[in-house]
C-alpha positions in Angstrom: 25.1 -19.2 6.8 22.1 -18.5 4.4 19.0 -16.3 4.2 15.8 -18.1 3.4 13.4 -15.3 1.7 9.8 -16.4 1.5 7.6 -14.6 -0.8 3.9 -14.4 -0.9 2.7 -14.2 -4.4 -0.5 -12.0 -4.8 0.0 -8.3 -4.3 3.7 -9.1 -3.3 5.5 -10.5 -6.6 2.4 -9.8 -8.8 -0.8 -7.9 -8.6 -4.2 -8.0 -10.8 -6.4 -5.3 -9.3 -8.8 -8.0 -7.7 -9.5 -9.9 -11.1 -8.2 -13.2 -9.4 -10.7 -12.5 -6.7 -13.5 -11.7 -8.8 -12.7 -14.8 -11.1 -12.5 -17.0 -7.7 -16.3 -15.8 -6.7 -17.6 -16.1 -10.3 -16.1 -19.5 -10.5 -17.8 -20.4 -7.5 -21.3 -19.1 -8.4 -21.2 -20.8 -12.2 -20.4 -24.0 -10.4 -22.3 -24.1 -7.1 -25.3 -21.7 -8.2 -25.0 -19.5 -4.8 -23.7 -16.2 -4.6 -20.3 -15.9 -3.1 -20.4 -14.4 0.2 -17.7 -11.8 0.0 -14.3 -11.1 -1.8 -13.2 -9.5 1.5 -10.6 -12.3 2.5 -10.7 -10.4 6.1 -14.0 -11.8 6.8 -12.8 -15.3 6.7 -11.0 -17.4 9.7 -7.9 -18.2 7.2 -7.0 -16.4 4.3 -6.1 -19.5 2.1 -7.9 -20.9 -1.3 -8.7 -24.1 0.8 -10.1 -22.8 3.8 -12.3 -20.0 2.1 -13.7 -22.5 -0.2 -14.4 -24.9 2.6 -16.3 -22.2 4.6 -18.5 -21.0 1.8 -19.6 -24.7 1.0 -20.4 -25.3 4.8 -22.5 -21.9 4.7 -24.3 -22.7 1.5 -24.6 -26.7 2.0 -24.2 -27.4 5.8 -21.4 -29.9 4.8 -17.5 -30.0 4.3 -16.3 -29.5 0.7 -15.6 -32.9 -0.8 -12.3 -33.6 -3.0 -14.7 -33.3 -6.0 -16.1 -30.0 -5.1 -12.4 -28.9 -4.3 -11.0 -30.3 -8.0 -14.2 -28.7 -9.7 -13.7 -25.2 -8.2 -9.7 -25.3 -8.7 -9.9 -26.3 -12.1 -12.8 -24.1 -13.3 -10.7 -21.5 -11.5 -7.7 -22.2 -13.7 -9.9 -22.2 -17.1 -11.2 -18.9 -15.9 -7.7 -17.4 -15.0 -6.4 -18.6 -18.4 -9.2 -17.2 -20.2 -9.2 -13.8 -18.5 -5.1 -13.6 -19.3 -5.7 -13.8 -23.1 -8.6 -10.9 -23.1 -7.2 -8.6 -20.7 -3.1 -9.9 -20.3 -2.8 -5.8 -18.9 -4.6 -6.6 -15.6 -2.1 -8.9 -14.5 1.1 -7.3 -13.7 4.5 -7.7 -11.8 5.2 -5.9 -9.1 8.1 -3.7 -10.1 11.5 -5.0 -10.0 10.2 -8.5 -8.6 11.4 -11.0 -11.1 14.6 -9.4 -11.5 15.0 -9.3 -7.5 14.2 -12.9 -7.2 16.8 -14.0 -9.9 19.3 -11.6 -8.2 18.7 -13.8 -5.1 18.7 -17.0 -6.8 22.0 -16.2 -8.1 23.7 -14.9 -5.1 25.5 -17.1 -2.5 24.0 -16.9 0.7 20.4 -16.8 0.1 17.6 -19.3 -0.9 14.0 -18.4 -2.0 10.9 -19.8 -1.1 7.1 -19.2 -2.0 4.2 -19.4 0.6 0.7 -18.5 -0.6 -2.4 -18.7 0.4 -3.7 -19.7 -3.1 -3.7 -23.4 -4.6 -0.7 -24.6 -6.6 -2.5 -25.0 -9.7 -3.5 -21.5 -10.1 -0.4 -20.1 -8.4 1.5 -21.3 -11.0 0.0 -20.1 -13.8 0.2 -16.6 -12.2 3.9 -16.9 -11.7 4.7 -18.6 -15.2 2.7 -15.9 -17.0 5.1 -13.3 -15.8 8.4 -15.5 -16.0 9.3 -16.4 -12.5 11.6 -19.7 -12.3 8.9 -21.6 -10.3 11.0 -24.7 -10.8 13.6 -23.2 -8.5 11.5 -22.2 -5.7 10.9 -24.0 -2.3 7.2 -23.5 -2.7 4.2 -24.2 -0.7 0.6 -23.8 -1.5 -2.9 -23.9 0.2 -3.8 -27.4 -1.1 -5.1 -29.5 1.9 -3.8 -26.7 4.6 -5.9 -24.6 6.7 -3.6 -21.8 8.1 -1.0 -19.8 6.6 1.1 -20.8 9.0 0.8 -24.5 7.8 1.8 -23.1 4.5 4.9 -21.0 5.7 6.2 -23.8 7.7 6.0 -26.2 4.8 8.2 -24.0 2.5 10.8 -23.6 5.4 10.7 -27.1 6.1 11.5 -27.8 2.3 14.4 -25.4 2.4 16.0 -26.7 5.6 15.8 -30.0 4.3 18.2 -29.1 1.4 20.1 -26.6 3.4 20.9 -26.9 7.2 22.9 -23.8 7.1 20.0 -21.7 6.8 20.1 -19.3 9.7 17.7 -16.4 9.0 14.3 -16.3 7.5 12.6 -13.3 6.3 8.9 -13.2 4.9 8.0 -10.8 2.4 4.0 -10.1 2.2 1.5 -7.4 1.4 -1.5 -7.8 3.8 -2.8 -7.6 7.3 -2.8 -11.5 7.7 0.9 -11.7 6.6 1.8 -9.5 9.5 -0.4 -11.4 11.6 1.2 -14.9 10.2 4.6 -13.8 10.9 4.0 -12.3 14.3 2.3 -15.7 15.3 5.4 -17.6 14.2 8.2 -15.0 15.4 9.5 -14.7 11.7 11.4 -11.5 10.3 8.9 -9.4 8.2 9.3 -6.8 5.4 6.0 -5.5 3.8 5.2 -4.7 0.3 2.4 -1.9 -0.5 2.3 -1.3 -4.1 0.1 2.0 -3.6 2.6 3.3 -1.3 0.2 3.0 1.6 2.4 1.7 4.2 0.6 2.7 6.9 -1.7 -0.1 6.4 1.0 -2.6 7.3 2.9 -0.1 9.9 -0.4 0.2 12.1 -0.7 -3.7 12.5 2.9 -4.0 14.1 5.1 -4.1 10.4 8.6 -2.5 11.2 9.7 -2.3 7.4 7.4 -1.8 4.5 8.7 -1.3 1.1 6.6 0.0 -2.0 8.1 -2.3 -4.5 11.7 -4.1 -5.5 12.7 -1.6 -7.9 15.5 -0.1 -5.1 17.3 -3.5 -4.9 20.3 -2.2 -2.5 17.3 -0.9 -0.1 15.5 -4.6 -0.4 19.0 -6.5 0.7 19.6 -4.1 3.4 16.2 -5.0 4.6 16.8 -8.6 4.5 19.6 -7.9 7.0 17.5 -5.4 9.2 13.9 -7.1 9.4 12.5 -8.1 12.4 9.1 -9.8 13.4 6.3 -7.6 13.4 5.4 -5.9 16.9 2.1 -6.3 18.7 -0.2 -3.3 17.9 
């Protein structure tokens, strides 16, 4: 029997100190000529690129975002990220031990690896490729055309189970309050990651297990067996 380990990306496998969020807002303002309301993603009903962008377009133009709007934002956001990485590569970093841990899981019988992120596919893949994650080996799901994070996580699980009927356990790894809420809604086992060491942020929301990074491989592997769904706070 196998364990499917599904990772969020931003803040979980890699981090950029809000550079990505600032690039998203900057791109929007350049393309649509309106100030981006906030990069405090907690202010939006669902924390996905698709939903956030649609909410802002609706707020500014009183209409849903069109496919052309989305393509325009996404493509220019990608170009913005590429340019920022050229000039400030030090701003985009791996959460310590993440690449090694992912490769360890991929090389170990009994594990499969998924990605479920609130980001659109194109910018997410740029970020993963930049740090050497083997994206072609993930059961990946992105925010493109999906409203909720539950939709995204379910797609990753569905892809993995389509190839591996012997998956008997699923653990989601994430860094944010909305990851706790999503896994609690889905009754999924959860491990939190808080790079700054402020574990209480997720624990107060209901997370039972929180780590700072992936440098202690044995600790993480032990938690994959021990992890439980978040409790109600």
